C-alpha positions as CSV (number, residue, x, y, z in Angstrom):
1,F,99.8,56.3,149.3
2,S,99.7,52.5,148.6
3,A,97.0,49.7,148.5
4,C,96.4,46.5,148.5
5,L,94.4,45.0,146.2
6,L,92.8,41.8,145.2
7,V,91.5,41.3,141.4
8,K,89.8,38.7,139.8
9,D,88.7,39.3,135.7
10,D,88.9,42.7,137.0
11,N,90.5,44.1,133.7
12,D,87.6,46.3,132.8
13,I,87.4,48.2,135.3
14,L,91.2,47.8,137.3
15,N,92.2,51.5,134.6
16,E,90.0,53.7,135.2
17,W,90.4,52.4,139.1
18,I,94.0,53.3,139.2
19,A,94.2,56.4,137.5
20,Y,91.1,58.1,139.9
21,H,92.9,57.3,142.9
22,Y,96.2,57.6,141.1
23,H,95.4,61.4,141.1
24,V,93.3,62.4,143.8
25,L,94.7,59.8,146.5
26,G,98.5,60.3,145.5
27,L,98.6,56.1,144.3
28,R,102.4,55.1,143.8
29,Y,102.5,52.1,145.5
30,M,100.4,48.6,145.4
31,I,100.8,45.4,145.8
32,V,98.4,43.4,143.4
33,A,97.1,39.6,144.1
34,V,96.0,37.9,141.4
35,D,93.1,35.4,142.1
36,A,93.5,32.3,141.4
37,K,90.1,31.9,139.6
38,S,90.8,34.1,137.6
39,H,90.9,33.6,134.1
40,T,92.7,36.9,133.2
41,S,96.0,38.7,133.7
42,P,96.2,42.3,134.8
43,T,100.0,42.4,134.0
44,T,100.0,43.9,130.2
45,L,97.7,46.9,132.4
46,L,100.0,47.0,135.1
47,D,103.2,47.4,132.6
48,R,101.4,50.1,131.9
49,W,101.5,52.0,135.1
50,R,104.5,50.7,136.0
51,Q,105.8,52.2,132.8
52,F,104.4,55.9,133.6
53,G,106.5,55.7,137.0
54,M,104.2,53.5,139.6
55,E,105.6,50.9,142.1
56,I,103.4,47.2,141.2
57,E,104.0,44.3,143.0
58,E,101.7,41.0,141.9
59,W,101.0,38.7,144.6
60,T,99.6,35.1,144.0
61,D,98.6,33.0,146.7
62,E,101.7,30.9,146.7
63,T,103.2,34.2,148.3
64,F,101.8,34.9,151.2
65,M,99.0,31.8,151.3
66,P,100.1,29.2,154.8
67,D,99.8,25.2,153.8
68,I,96.5,24.9,155.4
69,Y,94.8,26.6,152.8
70,F,96.6,24.5,149.4
71,Q,95.3,21.6,151.6
72,K,92.2,22.4,152.1
73,A,91.5,21.8,156.1
74,Y,88.4,24.0,156.6
75,H,88.3,22.4,160.2
76,L,92.2,23.6,160.5
77,Q,91.5,27.2,159.0
78,P,89.6,30.2,161.5
79,R,85.9,29.6,160.9
80,L,85.0,32.8,158.9
81,V,80.8,31.4,157.5
82,K,78.3,31.3,160.1
83,I,76.3,28.9,158.0
84,K,72.9,28.9,158.6
85,K,71.1,26.1,156.6
86,N,68.1,27.5,154.8
87,K,68.1,30.7,156.0
88,E,70.9,32.4,153.8
89,K,69.1,34.4,151.2
90,W,72.7,34.1,148.9
91,L,70.9,30.7,148.2
92,E,66.8,30.8,148.0
93,G,65.6,28.1,145.8
94,V,68.9,25.6,146.8
95,D,67.4,23.0,147.6
96,D,70.8,20.3,147.8
97,Q,72.3,20.2,150.9
98,Q,75.7,19.9,149.3
99,V,75.7,22.4,147.0
100,K,74.8,24.8,149.9
101,Q,77.6,23.2,151.6
102,A,80.2,23.7,148.9
103,Y,79.4,27.0,148.6
104,Y,79.8,28.3,152.0
105,D,83.0,25.9,151.6
106,A,84.3,28.0,148.9
107,I,82.9,31.4,151.0
108,Q,85.1,30.4,153.5
109,D,88.4,29.8,151.9
110,H,87.6,33.3,150.1
111,R,87.3,34.4,153.3
112,F,90.3,33.4,155.1
113,R,92.1,34.3,151.6
114,Q,90.9,38.0,152.5
115,I,92.4,38.2,155.7
116,T,95.7,36.7,155.2
117,F,96.2,38.6,152.6
118,L,95.2,41.9,153.6
119,A,97.3,41.1,156.8
120,S,100.3,40.3,154.6
121,C,100.0,42.9,152.2
122,I,100.6,45.9,155.7
123,A,103.1,43.2,157.3
124,K,105.0,44.5,153.9
125,L,104.6,47.7,154.1
126,R,105.0,48.5,157.2
127,D,108.5,46.6,157.0
128,Q,109.1,49.3,153.9
129,G,109.1,52.0,156.1
130,R,105.7,53.3,154.4
131,T,102.6,55.7,155.7
132,W,99.0,56.0,154.3
133,M,97.7,52.5,152.4
134,I,93.9,51.7,151.5
135,H,92.1,48.0,151.1
136,I,89.4,48.4,148.8
137,D,88.0,46.9,145.4
138,T,88.3,47.5,141.8
139,D,84.3,49.2,141.9
140,E,85.4,51.2,145.4
141,Y,86.3,54.9,144.9
142,V,87.0,56.7,147.9
143,V,85.7,60.7,147.6
144,I,85.4,63.2,150.1
145,N,82.3,63.2,152.0
146,P,79.8,64.4,149.8
147,L,77.8,66.3,152.9
148,L,81.4,68.1,153.7
149,R,81.5,68.7,149.2
150,Q,77.7,70.2,149.8
151,A,79.2,72.8,152.2
152,K,82.4,73.5,150.9
153,T,84.1,72.9,154.0
154,I,85.1,69.7,156.7
155,G,84.8,71.7,160.2
156,N,85.0,75.0,160.2
157,S,88.1,75.7,159.5
158,I,89.3,73.3,156.0
159,P,88.3,74.7,152.8
160,I,87.4,71.6,150.3
161,P,87.8,72.6,147.2
162,P,85.2,72.8,143.9
163,T,87.5,70.4,142.2
164,A,89.3,66.9,142.4
165,Q,92.4,68.3,142.2
166,A,96.4,65.8,142.1
167,S,96.0,64.3,145.7
168,I,93.5,66.8,147.3
169,I,92.8,63.7,149.9
170,P,96.5,63.3,151.6
171,R,96.6,67.2,151.0
172,L,93.1,67.3,153.3
173,L,94.5,64.6,155.2
174,N,97.7,66.2,156.4
175,Q,96.1,69.1,158.1
176,F,93.5,67.4,160.2
177,T,95.1,67.1,163.7
178,L,94.5,63.2,164.4
179,S,92.3,63.1,168.1
180,A,88.8,61.7,167.9
181,T,87.2,65.2,168.0
182,N,89.2,67.7,166.2
183,N,86.4,69.8,163.3
184,G,83.8,67.8,164.4
185,L,85.2,64.2,162.4
186,K,85.1,61.2,164.3
187,L,89.2,59.6,163.4
188,R,90.8,56.6,165.1
189,Y,94.5,57.4,164.4
190,P,96.1,55.2,162.4
191,C,93.5,53.4,161.5
192,I,90.7,55.9,159.5
193,S,87.1,54.8,159.2
194,L,85.7,55.4,155.3
195,P,81.4,54.3,155.0
196,R,79.7,53.2,151.8
197,L,78.0,54.7,149.8
198,L,75.8,52.3,147.4
199,Y,75.4,53.8,143.5
200,G,73.2,51.8,141.5
201,S,72.7,51.1,137.5
202,L,69.9,54.0,136.9
203,E,71.0,56.0,133.8
204,D,71.9,59.7,133.9
205,P,70.7,60.6,130.9
206,T,72.5,64.2,131.2
207,L,75.9,64.1,129.9
208,S,78.3,65.8,132.3
209,S,79.5,69.1,130.1
210,I,83.1,67.8,132.7
211,I,83.3,65.0,130.8
212,P,86.9,65.8,128.1
213,R,86.2,64.9,124.5
214,G,87.1,62.5,123.1
215,Y,86.2,59.6,125.8
216,N,83.3,57.5,126.1
217,H,81.5,58.9,129.2
218,S,79.4,55.3,129.5
219,R,82.8,53.6,130.1
220,F,83.8,55.3,133.0
221,E,82.3,53.6,136.7
222,S,82.5,56.6,138.8
223,L,81.2,59.1,136.2
224,R,78.3,57.3,134.9
225,W,75.9,56.4,138.1
226,K,75.2,59.1,140.2
227,Y,71.8,57.6,141.7
228,H,72.8,56.2,145.8
229,A,70.8,54.7,148.9
230,D,70.2,56.7,151.9
231,F,73.0,58.0,153.2
232,G,71.4,55.7,156.5
233,D,71.1,52.7,154.7
234,S,73.1,49.5,155.8
235,S,71.4,47.1,155.0
236,L,72.3,48.2,151.0
237,N,75.6,49.9,152.3
238,K,77.3,47.3,153.8
239,Q,80.0,47.5,156.2
240,P,82.8,50.0,155.6
241,K,86.6,50.4,154.6
242,V,89.4,52.3,156.1
243,M,93.0,53.7,155.5
244,M,95.4,52.9,158.1
245,D,98.8,54.6,158.6
246,V,100.8,52.0,158.8
247,A,103.5,53.4,159.9
248,A,101.7,54.0,163.4
249,I,100.9,49.9,164.1
250,P,103.0,48.9,167.4
251,A,104.6,45.2,166.4
252,N,102.4,43.8,168.5
253,D,98.9,44.4,167.0
254,K,97.3,41.1,167.0
255,M,97.2,41.4,162.7
256,L,100.6,41.3,162.2
257,V,101.3,38.9,165.2
258,E,99.1,36.4,164.1
259,N,99.1,37.5,160.3
260,R,95.7,37.7,160.3
261,V,93.4,40.3,160.7
262,F,90.5,40.7,162.6
263,S,87.8,41.1,159.7
264,I,88.7,42.9,156.0
265,H,86.1,46.1,157.2
266,R,88.1,46.7,160.1
267,P,91.4,45.2,159.7
268,S,93.0,46.1,163.6
269,Q,90.3,45.3,166.5
270,A,92.4,47.8,168.5
271,L,93.3,50.3,166.6
272,C,90.1,50.6,164.2
273,L,86.6,52.1,165.5
274,P,83.5,49.0,165.7
275,E,82.0,48.6,162.3
276,G,78.5,49.7,164.6
277,E,80.2,53.0,164.2
278,M,81.2,53.3,161.0
279,F,78.0,53.7,159.0
280,L,77.3,56.8,157.3
281,T,73.9,57.4,159.7
282,N,76.0,60.6,160.5
283,T,78.2,61.1,158.0
284,K,79.1,64.2,158.6
285,E,82.1,62.8,160.9
286,F,84.1,61.4,158.3
287,P,85.8,63.3,155.8
288,F,85.8,60.4,153.3
289,V,83.8,57.4,151.8
290,V,83.8,55.1,149.5
291,N,81.9,55.0,146.6
292,H,80.5,51.7,146.1
293,Y,79.2,51.1,142.1
294,L,77.0,48.4,141.9
295,G,77.6,49.0,137.9
296,T,75.8,47.1,134.6
297,F,74.3,43.1,135.6
298,E,76.0,41.9,133.0
299,R,79.5,42.3,134.8
300,F,77.7,41.8,138.1
301,S,76.7,37.9,136.7
302,A,79.9,37.6,134.5
303,R,81.4,35.6,138.1
304,D,80.2,32.1,139.2
305,D,79.1,33.4,142.6
306,L,75.3,32.1,143.7
307,R,75.8,35.2,145.6
308,R,74.8,37.7,142.7
309,N,71.5,37.3,141.6
310,R,69.0,39.3,139.3
311,K,66.5,39.4,142.5
312,L,69.6,40.6,144.8
313,Y,70.6,42.8,141.8
314,D,67.5,44.4,141.6
315,Q,67.3,45.1,145.2
316,K,70.5,47.6,145.1
317,A,69.8,48.5,140.7
318,N,67.3,51.2,141.6
319,V,68.1,52.6,144.5
320,Q,67.5,56.9,144.2
321,A,67.6,58.5,147.6
322,G,70.0,60.6,146.1
323,K,71.7,61.6,143.8
324,D,75.5,63.5,143.2
325,N,74.5,66.3,141.5
326,D,78.1,67.9,142.7
327,P,80.6,67.9,139.9
328,W,83.3,67.7,142.3
329,V,84.0,63.2,141.1
330,D,82.9,64.4,137.5
331,S,86.4,66.3,137.1
332,W,89.1,64.1,138.4
333,L,89.5,63.4,134.9
334,A,90.2,66.9,133.3
335,E,92.1,67.2,136.2
336,F,94.1,64.0,135.8
337,I,94.8,65.1,132.1
338,D,95.4,69.3,133.0
339,T,98.5,67.6,135.1
340,H,100.0,65.0,132.9
341,G,98.4,66.2,129.5
342,E,96.3,64.6,126.9
343,D,99.2,62.6,125.5
344,V,100.0,61.0,128.5
345,V,96.5,60.7,129.8
346,A,95.1,59.2,126.3
347,N,98.0,56.2,126.2
348,L,97.3,55.4,129.6
349,L,93.4,55.5,129.1
350,R,93.2,54.5,125.3
351,D,90.9,52.0,126.5
352,Y,87.9,54.5,127.3
353,R,88.2,56.5,124.2
354,S,85.7,57.4,122.0
355,D,87.8,58.3,118.8
């Protein structure tokens, strides 16, 4: 697997994200674009993984963005934000129209950057002859569908191991016959849908006995948060993500021709399912899901973004429609240590140690 990753001051959660996906996804190659407004650099942290054997490229805006981006010619860029003045929940309580317009321009700028980066990254991976890739955020984790984990099988024939074993997701992926009907799954090769499931910030008072000694349970986003939104709540879970086999994307696909994906949730309009079909309403049709961890309010509000206010945070933070009691996710750290050894993992995750 490869990853196209956008980061902005994410160093406090980036290391866990890499370790988890290195283990369960077989992530070995990354293209990381660092936001120009980021106050911190991930280079030192990424060097730790380069020394471990990963291939990682770091891009800046100058690597992939067109000249029009730097000219801030918003009237010439594709209009990606529908401006509904005085109607956006993001801007409740903001009366200054200039402030609102500046905010919408900033969002427009950001989304143009997102769709251009993803198209450029996919094209680069395809040119290199790579295959599977993901594009998710550093607060999102690819997991086996929790409802399928409860059933212990995918369809009627593919057993799911009880723990998060090394490269388990690509190993399961390789067992699928990639068609729309196989095993009752909703697949559209080469673009497989990943519905998202929001996890709030209600604490689980019980520390899992699976967590290896010497590690601080509360430092791990994937281990700390257990309460989630309802599977069918699209207003909280929001739009899905995808994994794609870039080797199977035809050269005439619109996103490659125009160097701009249809959206970050549906990169190829021709190859990917419509977003309305990718929510978790009937989640058993999807083999994999993205856990989206809200995290603490301190982290949520750290970025200068009008969308990140206390009211919107509280709407998400207190979700408890369900709780993931399956130890599958909790087991990844122990399995990672078992695969690579205590000393190696202690060095890679030294910032997560409690001793």
